[in-house]
C-alpha positions, 0 to 999 in steps of 0.5 A: 501246957509245957512251959518253955524253959528259959535260963541265963548263961551268966545270971550274975550279970542280971544284978546290973538291972539294979543300976537302972534307977541310977541310970534313970536319975542320971538321964533326968539330971540336967546341967545348969543353963549357961549364962548368955554373954553377948559379944557386942558386934554380934548383936546384929547377928543375934537378931537375925539368927534363931536361938537354939532352944533346948528343953530343961529335961528330956521328954518322958518317952525318950527317957523311957526308950533309953531305960528300955535300951539299957535293960535290953543291953543288960539282958543281952549280956546275960546271954539268955538261953532257950531250952537249956540242957541240964546235962551234956550226955543223956542217961540212956540211948546211943552215944556217938563219939568222934575221934581224931586220928589224924597226924595231929593226934599222933603224939598222944595216940596211946593215951587216947586209945586207953581212954 
């Protein structure tokens, strides 16, 4: 079986994958809970309104989803290429060359003909 060649246009960007543990650590980091200071006239409202409860840390699946999203963005920026070509011209076979001979090529037409 032939393996499908795979390359990256910017492989140096893949070094950013090293930052994933730092991103994981930042996602797991939570600020300390603020102190609750109840304003006396609002005690009645506090008993009526439901308090918003926030978890001390994000759920594992949400952290995993965020990590996968960060890895996907890094891989996308590295510009993956399927079937990369090792050279732009084949070593043998016919070559098709398109030459622009419009008015825009007039100033250096002699150089183009010589080339």
